[in-house]
N, C-alpha and C positions, 0 to 999 in steps of 0.2 A: 139656692135656685138654680133650675135649672141652667145648665152648659147648655144651649141650643148647638152654636157651632160645631164644640166639639164634638155631639151627638152626629152631625153630617163628617164629619174631619174623620173619626175612628171608623164610623161605618161603611163608609165610602173609599177608603184606601183595604177594607174586609172585603168586598166585593169583586175582590179580584183576587182571593183566597180561597177559595171553596164556596160548597155546596152541596147538596142532597138532593134526595128528588131527579127528576128531568134533568138538571144538572150537577150533577155531581159526576158526570164527564170532565167539568171546567176545575171543577178541585183535582179530581188524576191530573190533567193536562197542566197545571198548574206546579203540583209537587216532582210532573215529568221534566218541565224544565228546569227548575232549580236542580232536580240531579245529573243535567246533561244540560247544562250552557253556554254548550262550543254550535253557535250556528250563527249564520248569516241573515239581516233583517233588513226591509226596504220598506216605504211607506209615507203619508203625507199627514202633515195635521194642521188645520184651521182655525181661526175664532167667525162665529158664526152673529148671527143678531145684531143689535142698536148698537155695535162697538164701534162703530161713532159715535152715535152721541156719548158715549159715558164724561167725558170731561164736562159739558156743557152740565147736563143731568146732574155735577156735581159739583157745580155752580162756579167751573172757570168760564171767567168773561172773555179772555183771550182767549184767541189761538194757538197752541203751538204747535208749530210744522215738522219740528222734529217728531211730537207724540202722533201728528196725524200721517204722521209718513210712514211709523212702525205701525200702527194697528191697523194700515190698508196692506203693509206688506203681511199682516200677522193674515187678515179676512183673506186677502187673494191665493194663501195655502205656503207651505215651507216643507220642501221634499227631506225629508229622513232618509237616510242610507247607511248601513253597519255593519260590522261583524265582531262579533262577542266571543270572544276566545274562552272563557270560566267569568265568574264573577265576580275577577279586579280587574279583569283586563278586557276593553275591550274600543275601538274606532270608530266614529262617525261621522257624519259632513253633515250636515244641513244648509241648505239651499232655498233661498225665496224664487217660485215662481214668476213674480212680478215686480219688478226692483226701484220702478221709475221715479215714484215718488222717493225713493230714499237719493236717486240721485238728483232730482231737484232740488232736493236739499242737502246738497251735501254731504251725505249723510256715506253717500257710498262712489265708486269712481272706479276706472280701469275697461278691462277687456271680458271679464268674466262675469256669472251672475253675482248678485251679492249671495256669500256663505260663509260658514266657519267650522273647521274641523276639529275635534273635540278628542283625547286620548287618553286612556285612562291605562295608568302603566300600578299597578298594586298602589301605592300611599302618592303616587303623583300624581296631578291633571297637568293636560297640553292643550292650548286651545290657540287656534292659530288661525286665518282669511289668508285668503290668494294676495292680500294688498299686503302684507306683514312679512319683514324678513327673518326674523324668532320669532318661536313660540311662548305664551305665556304661562311658565311654570306653577304649578302650584303644588308642592309637596304638603299630604295630608298626615302631618307632625304627628309620631302614633303617641309622644308625651301630652301634647296637644288633646287627643283621642280622647284619652283617660285621665285628663282634669289637672294632669303635671304642667309646671311652669318653664318654659323653654329653658331657665338655670340651672332648672335641677342638677345636680351631681350625679340624681341614679343612671346606672347603668341601662343606655339606646337598647343591647341586646336584650336585657330582661324586658320593659318595657315590651316591646316590641313582642316576645315568647308572651307576656300580659294579653299585648289586642289579639293575637292570632287566637290564642285559647279563647277568647271572649269572644271571634270573631265566628270560629267552630259549634263555639257552646249556642249559638243565637240559631246560623246556620240550620244547625240540627234540629233544634228548637220547633224553627218555622215548619219542617219540610214533618215532623211527626205532628206536632196542634191541626195545621193543616187537612194532612189526610185522615183523620176524625174526626173532622169540624161537619156538621151537620148542619147547619138554618137550611128550610126546606124556601124557595123563593116564591111566591104566590101563582106568578104568569111565564115560570120560566117551560120553556118548550121545545121538544125534541122536532125539528124539521127535516129530518131526513139526511140522503145521503147524497154529499154534493161533490161535482164537479171544481177543485182549486189549480187556477193556474198559475203557478208560481214566477219569481220575477228567472229564476236562473231558466224555464223552458222548461220545465216538469208538470205537470198533472198529477193527482193527488185525489185520492176518494176522501170524503170529511166530513163526519155525522157535523153540522149544521143546529148552536142551539141558540136559542135568542131568549136573552132575559130583560124585564123592564120595568125598570126601580122610580116608584116614585116617593117623596118623605115622607109618607107616610114608612113603607118599605124601608127604605133607612132604617129611621129612629126603630124599627120594630128587630131590626137587623144586631141593631149599639145594645138595645134589652140583651137578647138574646145574648149573645156573643160574651156583655159583660157577666152574664147569670152561669153563662159555658166555664169562665174564666176561673167562679170564684173556686167552681166545684172543680174545678179540672188537676187532677193530680199531675200532671203533663208541667200544666206550668207554675204552680209549687215547686217544685223539683227545680225547675230552671232561675225560677226566683233566688231559692235556695243557693244555687251550687253559680250563677254571680257574685253573688253575695258574701261567700266566701273569695273568688279567686277576688273579688273588688278589698275583702281585708288584708288577703294575703299584699299586694300589690301594698295597699297603706303602710303594712311592717314591712317593706321591701323598702317603703321611702322614709317612711322614719322608723330606723332605728331607737332610738328614743322611747318608742311604746310598748317595747321588748316584743318577745315572739307570744303566741300559745299555737298549740297542738291543731291538728285540721279536726279531729272530733271538736274539740272547745270553739272553732269556729263555726263548723257547720251547726253545733244546740245552739250557739249562737241569732244563726241565721235563720235559722229554724223557728223559733222563738219569735222574730220580730216578721217573716215573711209571716206568718199562723195570724198575727195581730192584723196584721196588715190587710190579711184576708178579714175577719171577721171585720173590720171595719166597713171596709168596699161593700160585703154582702148587707149590711146592714146598712148602707146607705139605699144601698139599691135595693131592698125590701121598704125605705118609706119611702125612695122616691116613686116609684110605680104604686105605690097605693096613689099618690096625689096624680102625679103626673103620668097618663095614656098615654099611647103614640097618636090618639084623635087630639088630646089636650094640648102636644108640645105640636102638632103641628097648628091647630089654633091659635097659640102664642108664639109661634114662630109670622103666621100673618101679620097679626097686631105689632112685630118688632120691620113689617117690612120684606118678607120674606114671603114672595106670594105663590110659587109655586116650583116642581120639580118632576121633568121629565128625562131620564135614562135611558138609552136603549143600545144593549151591549148584545152583539155578535159572534159567536166562539166556531171556529171549525176546524174540530181537529183529529186527524188520518188515526191508522190502529194502532202507530208506539205512542199514539193519549201527547200525542204534540200539537200544540193549538197552529196552525200551520197560517191560519188570518187568521186574525182581528177588525170590529168595526166597532167604536163604541161611539155615539152623537148623545151626548148633554147639553142639555138647556136649562137655566135656570132666571125663573122674574122676578123681581125685584122693587122695589120702591119705599125709597128712606124717607124720613121725612122734608129733606131740603130740595128734590123732583116731585116737580110739576105732573108728570106722567110714570107710569112703570115701564121699565125695561126689562127687553129678554135675551139674553147673551148667551151663548154654548162655545163647544171643543167638540171639533169631530176630529177622529184619527182611526185608519185604516191602513193599516202594518199587515205584513207578508215577515215572515221566520223560513228559509231555508237550508243547503249545504247543515242539515245536525252532525255534529261529530268532525265535520271537516269544513269551517270557519274557514274562509277569508284569512290569510297571513298579511302581517305590515309590521313594517319596520320603528320600536318606536325610539324616540326623536334620543341623537346622542346627547351629548352632555354638552355642550358649545352649541346647540341647536335652538338652547330654552335659552329665560331668563328670568327668574327669580323673581317676588318684590325688595329681599335688600339687593342682591346687584341694581338695582333702579332707585334703588336707597342711593348705597355706594356713586353710583355712575349717573350724574345726571343728565348726560346724553344719551344712555341706553334706551328711554323713551323712546326714542327715535328710532328704534326698532319698530313699533307699532305706528302704522299709516294713520294720519289724522283724519284719515278719511274714506273710516274703517272700524266695525264696530268695537277692537280688540284697543285701538288706544284710548276711551273715554276707562275700561273695566282698568286695564291699568293704573290710568292717573286718580280713578277714586282707591283702589287698595293701595297706590304710592301715598295717598294725603292719609291714609288709615294707620301704616306705617310709620311715617311721619308722625303722627299723633300719640300714637304707643310707645312709642323714642322717648316724646318730649314727656309723655305721664310717668315715663320710669326713670328718668332723667331727674323732675321732680321730687319724685318719691326719696328719692336716693337721694337729695339734697336736703329731704326733711328731715328722713334718719339722721344724718351726719349732724344734723342742726341740735338732735334730741339728747345726743348722746353729751354725756355730763362731764364735765374735761376736773379730776382730779386738783385740787386745793391744792395752795401749792404751801407745805407746812412751818408751820412759825418758826423762826431761832430760837 
Protein backbone atom coordinates (compact mmCIF):
# COMPACT_ATOMS: atom_id res chain seq x y z
CA UNK A 1 0.00 0.00 0.00
CA UNK A 2 1.26 3.45 -0.90
CA UNK A 3 2.50 5.47 2.09
CA UNK A 4 1.16 8.94 1.32
CA UNK A 5 2.58 10.65 4.36
CA UNK A 6 6.06 9.29 3.65
CA UNK A 7 5.97 10.67 0.13
CA UNK A 8 5.09 14.14 1.36
CA UNK A 9 7.67 14.11 4.12
CA UNK A 10 10.57 13.02 1.95
CA UNK A 11 9.64 15.25 -0.95
CA UNK A 12 9.04 18.16 1.37
CA UNK A 13 12.53 17.92 2.79
CA UNK A 14 14.14 17.46 -0.60
CA UNK A 15 12.57 20.60 -2.05
CA UNK A 16 15.23 22.55 -0.17
CA UNK A 17 18.12 20.51 -1.52
CA UNK A 18 18.27 21.31 -5.19
CA UNK A 19 16.69 21.39 -8.61
CA UNK A 20 17.55 22.10 -12.22
CA UNK A 21 16.36 24.47 -14.89
CA UNK A 22 15.49 27.98 -13.65
CA UNK A 23 15.94 26.87 -10.05
CA UNK A 24 19.41 25.34 -10.40
CA UNK A 25 20.75 28.37 -8.57
CA UNK A 26 18.82 27.22 -5.47
CA UNK A 27 20.62 23.89 -5.60
CA UNK A 28 23.97 25.63 -5.87
CA UNK A 29 23.14 27.91 -2.93
CA UNK A 30 22.38 24.93 -0.68
CA UNK A 31 25.77 23.42 -1.50
CA UNK A 32 27.46 26.79 -0.88
CA UNK A 33 25.78 27.15 2.53
CA UNK A 34 27.05 23.70 3.57
CA UNK A 35 30.57 24.52 2.43
CA UNK A 36 30.55 27.94 4.14
CA UNK A 37 28.30 27.51 7.21
CA UNK A 38 29.47 30.65 9.02
CA UNK A 39 26.94 33.51 9.12
CA UNK A 40 24.32 35.39 11.15
CA UNK A 41 20.62 34.97 10.49
CA UNK A 42 17.43 36.74 11.44
CA UNK A 43 13.77 36.35 10.58
CA UNK A 44 10.23 35.55 11.62
CA UNK A 45 7.94 32.55 11.58
CA UNK A 46 4.24 32.25 12.30
CA UNK A 47 1.32 29.90 12.05
CA UNK A 48 -1.47 30.95 9.68
CA UNK A 49 -5.00 29.93 8.79
CA UNK A 50 -7.57 28.22 11.02
CA UNK A 51 -5.10 27.48 13.82
CA UNK A 52 -7.54 28.51 16.56
CA UNK A 53 -10.13 26.03 15.27
CA UNK A 54 -7.86 22.98 15.45
CA UNK A 55 -8.75 21.84 19.01
CA UNK A 56 -12.53 21.79 18.42
CA UNK A 57 -12.06 20.34 14.93
CA UNK A 58 -10.42 17.30 16.50
CA UNK A 59 -13.21 16.81 18.99
CA UNK A 60 -11.97 18.68 22.07
CA UNK A 61 -15.09 19.78 23.96
CA UNK A 62 -13.37 21.87 26.63
CA UNK A 63 -11.17 24.87 26.06
CA UNK A 64 -7.55 24.45 27.12
CA UNK A 65 -6.44 27.97 27.97
CA UNK A 66 -2.74 27.08 27.90
CA UNK A 67 -3.08 25.54 24.45
CA UNK A 68 -5.07 28.52 23.19
CA UNK A 69 -2.47 30.94 24.51
CA UNK A 70 0.42 29.10 22.85
CA UNK A 71 -1.40 28.90 19.50
CA UNK A 72 -2.22 32.60 19.70
CA UNK A 73 1.43 33.46 20.38
CA UNK A 74 2.58 31.35 17.43
CA UNK A 75 -0.04 32.93 15.18
CA UNK A 76 1.12 36.41 16.22
CA UNK A 77 4.60 35.41 15.13
CA UNK A 78 8.00 34.53 16.56
CA UNK A 79 11.18 36.50 15.89
CA UNK A 80 14.32 34.46 15.32
CA UNK A 81 17.87 35.78 15.58
CA UNK A 82 21.03 33.71 15.64
CA UNK A 83 24.65 33.14 14.77
CA UNK A 84 26.03 29.98 13.18
CA UNK A 85 29.76 29.40 13.52
CA UNK A 86 29.72 26.07 11.68
CA UNK A 87 27.46 23.04 11.16
CA UNK A 88 27.81 21.97 14.81
CA UNK A 89 27.86 25.29 16.64
CA UNK A 90 25.09 27.88 16.73
CA UNK A 91 23.24 30.22 19.03
CA UNK A 92 19.66 31.36 18.40
CA UNK A 93 16.99 33.29 20.29
CA UNK A 94 13.24 32.93 19.77
CA UNK A 95 11.04 35.82 20.96
CA UNK A 96 7.25 36.03 20.53
CA UNK A 97 5.70 39.22 19.12
CA UNK A 98 2.68 39.17 21.43
CA UNK A 99 2.82 37.38 24.80
CA UNK A 100 -0.37 38.84 26.34
CA UNK A 101 -2.29 35.55 26.40
CA UNK A 102 0.78 33.78 27.77
CA UNK A 103 0.87 36.26 30.66
CA UNK A 104 -2.89 36.08 31.20
CA UNK A 105 -2.62 32.31 31.57
CA UNK A 106 0.40 32.46 33.90
CA UNK A 107 2.69 30.97 31.25
CA UNK A 108 5.01 33.95 31.32
CA UNK A 109 6.00 36.75 33.67
CA UNK A 110 8.64 39.43 34.04
CA UNK A 111 9.66 42.63 32.26
CA UNK A 112 10.98 41.03 29.08
CA UNK A 113 9.02 39.50 26.24
CA UNK A 114 8.55 35.74 26.26
CA UNK A 115 11.66 34.22 24.73
CA UNK A 116 14.08 31.31 24.90
CA UNK A 117 17.77 31.05 24.02
CA UNK A 118 19.23 27.91 22.48
CA UNK A 119 22.91 27.08 22.05
CA UNK A 120 24.32 24.07 20.23
CA UNK A 121 27.94 23.36 21.07
CA UNK A 122 29.17 20.25 19.25
CA UNK A 123 27.38 17.42 21.08
CA UNK A 124 25.82 19.60 23.79
CA UNK A 125 22.51 21.46 23.66
CA UNK A 126 21.64 24.35 26.04
CA UNK A 127 18.28 26.08 26.55
CA UNK A 128 17.32 28.95 28.86
CA UNK A 129 14.73 31.71 29.17
CA UNK A 130 15.27 35.10 30.87
CA UNK A 131 13.30 33.80 33.86
CA UNK A 132 15.67 30.90 34.53
CA UNK A 133 18.88 31.09 36.56
CA UNK A 134 20.55 28.22 34.68
CA UNK A 135 20.53 26.51 31.30
CA UNK A 136 18.95 23.12 30.75
CA UNK A 137 21.80 21.08 29.28
CA UNK A 138 21.19 18.04 27.11
CA UNK A 139 24.15 16.09 25.81
CA UNK A 140 23.80 14.24 22.52
CA UNK A 141 25.68 11.27 23.95
CA UNK A 142 27.77 9.69 21.21
CA UNK A 143 27.05 6.22 22.56
CA UNK A 144 23.31 6.80 22.35
CA UNK A 145 23.63 8.31 18.86
CA UNK A 146 25.32 5.10 17.74
CA UNK A 147 22.77 2.88 19.45
CA UNK A 148 25.10 1.82 22.28
CA UNK A 149 23.92 1.51 25.87
CA UNK A 150 25.24 4.23 28.18
CA UNK A 151 26.74 1.65 30.54
CA UNK A 152 28.82 0.13 27.75
CA UNK A 153 32.50 -0.35 28.53
CA UNK A 154 33.44 0.81 25.05
CA UNK A 155 36.13 3.47 24.79
CA UNK A 156 34.27 6.83 24.51
CA UNK A 157 37.15 8.32 22.51
CA UNK A 158 36.84 5.51 19.99
CA UNK A 159 33.08 5.92 19.81
CA UNK A 160 33.47 9.66 19.20
CA UNK A 161 35.92 8.87 16.43
CA UNK A 162 33.34 6.67 14.69
CA UNK A 163 30.63 9.29 15.16
CA UNK A 164 32.81 11.97 13.58
CA UNK A 165 33.65 9.72 10.64
CA UNK A 166 29.97 9.02 10.04
CA UNK A 167 29.11 12.74 10.26
CA UNK A 168 31.86 13.69 7.82
CA UNK A 169 30.85 10.92 5.45
CA UNK A 170 27.23 12.08 5.53
CA UNK A 171 28.02 15.76 4.94
CA UNK A 172 30.35 14.99 2.02
CA UNK A 173 27.73 12.73 0.46
CA UNK A 174 24.96 15.32 0.84
CA UNK A 175 27.07 17.99 -0.87
CA UNK A 176 28.01 15.64 -3.70
CA UNK A 177 24.47 14.37 -4.23
CA UNK A 178 22.78 17.78 -4.09
CA UNK A 179 25.29 19.22 -6.57
CA UNK A 180 24.11 16.67 -9.16
CA UNK A 181 20.41 16.64 -8.25
CA UNK A 182 18.41 17.16 -11.43
CA UNK A 183 14.70 17.48 -10.71
CA UNK A 184 13.03 20.20 -12.79
CA UNK A 185 10.17 22.11 -11.17
CA UNK A 186 7.31 22.88 -13.53
CA UNK A 187 6.68 26.31 -12.01
CA UNK A 188 10.16 27.62 -11.17
CA UNK A 189 10.74 31.17 -12.36
CA UNK A 190 13.73 33.50 -12.43
CA UNK A 191 12.28 36.92 -11.55
CA UNK A 192 15.49 38.82 -12.12
CA UNK A 193 17.88 40.75 -9.91
CA UNK A 194 16.57 42.70 -6.91
CA UNK A 195 18.08 44.71 -4.05
CA UNK A 196 17.93 43.04 -0.63
CA UNK A 197 18.27 45.17 2.50
CA UNK A 198 20.01 43.05 5.14
CA UNK A 199 19.56 43.44 8.94
CA UNK A 200 23.19 44.59 9.29
CA UNK A 201 22.51 47.61 7.07
CA UNK A 202 24.12 46.23 3.92
CA UNK A 203 22.38 46.19 0.54
CA UNK A 204 22.95 43.21 -1.75
CA UNK A 205 22.01 42.52 -5.36
CA UNK A 206 20.41 39.07 -5.53
CA UNK A 207 18.68 36.90 -8.11
CA UNK A 208 15.07 36.18 -7.15
CA UNK A 209 13.91 32.60 -7.80
CA UNK A 210 10.28 31.66 -7.14
CA UNK A 211 9.00 28.08 -6.89
CA UNK A 212 5.36 27.09 -6.49
CA UNK A 213 4.55 23.54 -5.37
CA UNK A 214 1.36 21.56 -4.98
CA UNK A 215 0.68 18.00 -3.84
CA UNK A 216 1.12 16.54 -7.33
CA UNK A 217 4.51 18.22 -7.70
CA UNK A 218 5.68 16.78 -4.38
CA UNK A 219 4.68 13.27 -5.40
CA UNK A 220 6.43 13.62 -8.76
CA UNK A 221 9.53 14.83 -6.96
CA UNK A 222 9.43 11.87 -4.58
CA UNK A 223 9.34 9.38 -7.45
CA UNK A 224 12.11 11.21 -9.31
CA UNK A 225 14.31 11.21 -6.21
CA UNK A 226 13.63 7.57 -5.39
CA UNK A 227 14.43 6.43 -8.92
CA UNK A 228 17.48 8.67 -9.04
CA UNK A 229 18.75 7.25 -5.74
CA UNK A 230 18.53 3.59 -6.76
CA UNK A 231 20.45 4.37 -9.95
CA UNK A 232 23.07 6.61 -8.31
CA UNK A 233 26.61 5.33 -7.81
CA UNK A 234 27.12 8.03 -5.16
CA UNK A 235 24.19 6.72 -3.11
CA UNK A 236 25.44 3.15 -3.40
CA UNK A 237 28.99 4.08 -2.42
CA UNK A 238 27.72 6.09 0.55
CA UNK A 239 25.56 3.20 1.80
CA UNK A 240 28.50 0.78 1.51
CA UNK A 241 30.89 3.11 3.34
CA UNK A 242 28.37 3.64 6.16
CA UNK A 243 27.79 -0.10 6.51
CA UNK A 244 31.52 -0.78 6.65
CA UNK A 245 31.88 1.80 9.44
CA UNK A 246 28.92 0.33 11.31
CA UNK A 247 30.36 -3.18 11.08
CA UNK A 248 33.75 -1.95 12.30
CA UNK A 249 32.04 -0.33 15.27
CA UNK A 250 30.19 -3.53 16.13
CA UNK A 251 33.45 -5.46 16.14
CA UNK A 252 34.95 -2.77 18.37
CA UNK A 253 32.09 -3.13 20.84
CA UNK A 254 31.83 -6.89 20.67
CA UNK A 255 35.30 -8.52 20.55
CA UNK A 256 33.70 -11.95 20.77
CA UNK A 257 32.44 -11.48 17.21
CA UNK A 258 35.99 -11.68 15.93
CA UNK A 259 37.69 -9.47 13.37
CA UNK A 260 37.20 -9.28 9.63
CA UNK A 261 39.45 -7.49 7.17
CA UNK A 262 38.46 -4.22 5.53
CA UNK A 263 38.10 -6.07 2.22
CA UNK A 264 35.76 -8.65 3.78
CA UNK A 265 33.62 -5.93 5.35
CA UNK A 266 33.37 -4.10 2.04
CA UNK A 267 32.44 -7.26 0.13
CA UNK A 268 29.68 -8.06 2.64
CA UNK A 269 28.42 -4.48 2.63
CA UNK A 270 28.36 -4.29 -1.15
CA UNK A 271 26.32 -7.49 -1.37
CA UNK A 272 23.80 -6.23 1.19
CA UNK A 273 23.47 -2.77 -0.39
CA UNK A 274 23.11 -4.21 -3.90
CA UNK A 275 20.32 -6.48 -2.71
CA UNK A 276 18.60 -3.55 -0.98
CA UNK A 277 18.80 -1.36 -4.07
CA UNK A 278 17.41 -4.13 -6.25
CA UNK A 279 14.48 -4.60 -3.86
CA UNK A 280 13.82 -0.85 -3.83
CA UNK A 281 13.91 -0.69 -7.63
CA UNK A 282 11.48 -3.59 -7.88
CA UNK A 283 9.11 -1.84 -5.46
CA UNK A 284 9.32 1.40 -7.44
CA UNK A 285 8.68 -0.37 -10.75
CA UNK A 286 5.62 -2.14 -9.33
CA UNK A 287 4.30 0.90 -7.50
CA UNK A 288 4.55 3.37 -10.38
CA UNK A 289 2.55 1.00 -12.59
CA UNK A 290 -0.40 1.30 -10.22
CA UNK A 291 0.07 4.68 -8.53
CA UNK A 292 0.57 7.61 -10.87
CA UNK A 293 0.99 11.04 -9.25
CA UNK A 294 -2.62 11.81 -10.19
CA UNK A 295 -3.82 8.57 -8.57
CA UNK A 296 -1.89 9.25 -5.38
CA UNK A 297 -3.33 12.78 -5.06
CA UNK A 298 -6.78 11.29 -5.56
CA UNK A 299 -6.16 8.73 -2.81
CA UNK A 300 -4.85 11.47 -0.53
CA UNK A 301 -8.09 13.41 -0.94
CA UNK A 302 -10.09 10.34 0.04
CA UNK A 303 -8.06 10.19 3.25
CA UNK A 304 -8.85 13.83 4.03
CA UNK A 305 -5.86 15.62 2.52
CA UNK A 306 -7.64 18.24 0.38
CA UNK A 307 -4.78 20.28 -0.95
CA UNK A 308 -1.35 21.85 -0.54
CA UNK A 309 0.06 25.17 -1.71
CA UNK A 310 3.72 25.96 -1.08
CA UNK A 311 5.29 29.19 -2.30
CA UNK A 312 9.08 29.56 -2.01
CA UNK A 313 11.18 32.63 -2.76
CA UNK A 314 14.99 32.57 -2.77
CA UNK A 315 17.20 35.65 -3.16
CA UNK A 316 20.72 34.51 -4.06
CA UNK A 317 23.78 36.76 -4.31
CA UNK A 318 26.79 36.54 -6.64
CA UNK A 319 28.57 34.18 -4.19
CA UNK A 320 25.58 31.83 -4.53
CA UNK A 321 24.53 32.39 -0.93
CA UNK A 322 20.81 32.69 -0.13
CA UNK A 323 20.71 36.08 1.59
CA UNK A 324 16.92 36.06 1.88
CA UNK A 325 14.40 33.20 1.89
CA UNK A 326 10.62 33.23 2.20
CA UNK A 327 8.32 30.25 2.52
CA UNK A 328 4.54 30.13 2.71
CA UNK A 329 2.98 26.68 3.17
CA UNK A 330 -0.79 26.05 3.39
CA UNK A 331 -2.36 22.63 3.91
CA UNK A 332 -6.10 21.97 3.70
CA UNK A 333 -7.53 18.82 5.26
CA UNK A 334 -10.71 17.29 6.65
CA UNK A 335 -10.65 14.13 8.77
CA UNK A 336 -13.82 12.03 9.33
CA UNK A 337 -14.44 13.61 12.75
CA UNK A 338 -14.25 17.16 11.34
CA UNK A 339 -17.43 18.98 10.27
CA UNK A 340 -15.60 21.15 7.75
CA UNK A 341 -12.24 21.39 6.07
CA UNK A 342 -9.57 23.57 7.68
CA UNK A 343 -6.53 25.28 6.23
CA UNK A 344 -3.46 25.77 8.39
CA UNK A 345 -0.09 27.03 7.34
CA UNK A 346 3.37 28.24 8.24
CA UNK A 347 5.11 31.37 7.00
CA UNK A 348 8.86 31.84 7.31
CA UNK A 349 10.89 34.91 6.34
CA UNK A 350 14.65 34.75 6.97
CA UNK A 351 17.78 36.75 6.15
CA UNK A 352 21.39 35.52 6.23
CA UNK A 353 24.38 37.86 6.37
CA UNK A 354 27.90 38.42 7.74
CA UNK A 355 29.14 35.40 5.80
CA UNK A 356 32.51 34.23 7.12
CA UNK A 357 32.34 36.62 10.07
CA UNK A 358 29.46 35.36 12.20
CA UNK A 359 28.93 37.03 15.58
CA UNK A 360 30.92 35.28 18.32
CA UNK A 361 29.24 34.17 21.54
CA UNK A 362 30.19 32.48 24.78
CA UNK A 363 29.36 28.85 25.50
CA UNK A 364 27.82 28.39 28.99
CA UNK A 365 30.36 27.48 31.67
CA UNK A 366 30.23 24.07 33.28
CA UNK A 367 28.31 25.30 36.33
CA UNK A 368 25.90 27.39 34.22
CA UNK A 369 23.90 24.38 33.04
CA UNK A 370 21.97 21.55 34.67
CA UNK A 371 21.73 18.08 33.17
CA UNK A 372 18.81 15.72 33.66
CA UNK A 373 21.04 13.55 35.84
CA UNK A 374 21.73 16.53 38.11
CA UNK A 375 18.00 17.26 38.35
CA UNK A 376 17.49 13.62 39.28
CA UNK A 377 20.05 13.64 42.08
CA UNK A 378 19.10 17.06 43.48
CA UNK A 379 15.37 17.61 44.02
CA UNK A 380 15.81 21.37 44.57
CA UNK A 381 17.71 21.87 41.31
CA UNK A 382 14.45 22.07 39.34
CA UNK A 383 13.82 25.46 41.00
CA UNK A 384 16.50 26.96 38.76
CA UNK A 385 13.77 26.93 36.10
CA UNK A 386 10.93 29.35 36.74
CA UNK A 387 7.42 27.93 37.06
CA UNK A 388 6.27 30.87 34.93
CA UNK A 389 8.54 30.17 31.98
CA UNK A 390 8.95 27.72 29.09
CA UNK A 391 11.79 25.60 30.41
CA UNK A 392 10.22 24.33 33.67
CA UNK A 393 7.68 21.97 32.01
CA UNK A 394 10.36 20.76 29.57
CA UNK A 395 12.77 20.01 32.43
CA UNK A 396 10.02 18.27 34.43
CA UNK A 397 9.06 16.12 31.45
CA UNK A 398 12.67 15.04 30.83
CA UNK A 399 13.12 14.37 34.55
CA UNK A 400 10.02 12.18 34.60
CA UNK A 401 11.30 10.17 31.64
CA UNK A 402 14.68 9.80 33.36
CA UNK A 403 13.03 8.54 36.56
CA UNK A 404 11.01 6.01 34.59
CA UNK A 405 14.18 4.84 32.81
CA UNK A 406 16.01 4.39 36.13
CA UNK A 407 13.09 2.44 37.62
CA UNK A 408 12.88 0.24 34.54
CA UNK A 409 16.63 -0.50 34.65
CA UNK A 410 16.38 -1.36 38.37
CA UNK A 411 13.49 -3.75 37.73
CA UNK A 412 15.39 -5.34 34.86
CA UNK A 413 18.47 -5.88 37.03
CA UNK A 414 16.32 -7.40 39.79
CA UNK A 415 14.69 -9.81 37.33
CA UNK A 416 18.09 -10.85 35.96
CA UNK A 417 19.37 -11.45 39.51
CA UNK A 418 16.34 -13.59 40.35
CA UNK A 419 16.86 -15.60 37.17
CA UNK A 420 20.37 -16.65 38.17
CA UNK A 421 20.32 -20.24 39.35
CA UNK A 422 21.88 -20.87 42.74
CA UNK A 423 24.02 -24.05 42.66
CA UNK A 424 22.58 -26.84 44.80
CA UNK A 425 24.50 -27.85 47.93
CA UNK A 426 26.20 -31.21 47.33
CA UNK A 427 24.82 -34.11 49.35
CA UNK A 428 27.12 -35.27 52.20
